[in-house]
C-alpha angles and dihedrals in degrees: 000000000000124000093251092056091050092051090050093048093050090046092053090049092052089049093051092048094048090050094048087056089048093237126145125228089248092055092050092046092053092053093055100034099250136113122262087244091063089051089052091053090050095048093046090051091239096130133029119248121226116233093249091052091046092052089049092052093045089053093047088050093043094232129130115247090238090063091059090054101045111136096030095109084101087077090071093046093054091053092050090050087062098256109155095197093065102027118148125216113254094249089057094044088062091054092046089061 
């Protein structure tokens, strides 16, 4: 799975969770010190999130980080299949199972 696909998937999950909590992008942005436009970009998968920002958003949205990444086990599968684009460093492959 390419980085862009991961960014889009996480963004969709953030949007779904925000809507489930009946929060606006503006409300989420205010809670983490951003503009609503930045939240729009994250949700659209237009920009990457730092790990620190992702943790902050997960806390605001009261969701475990793992939930935002469900379905990404294919990343490890691509690496084992010999794909260079999604290859995972050896130390991470051991963690991926």
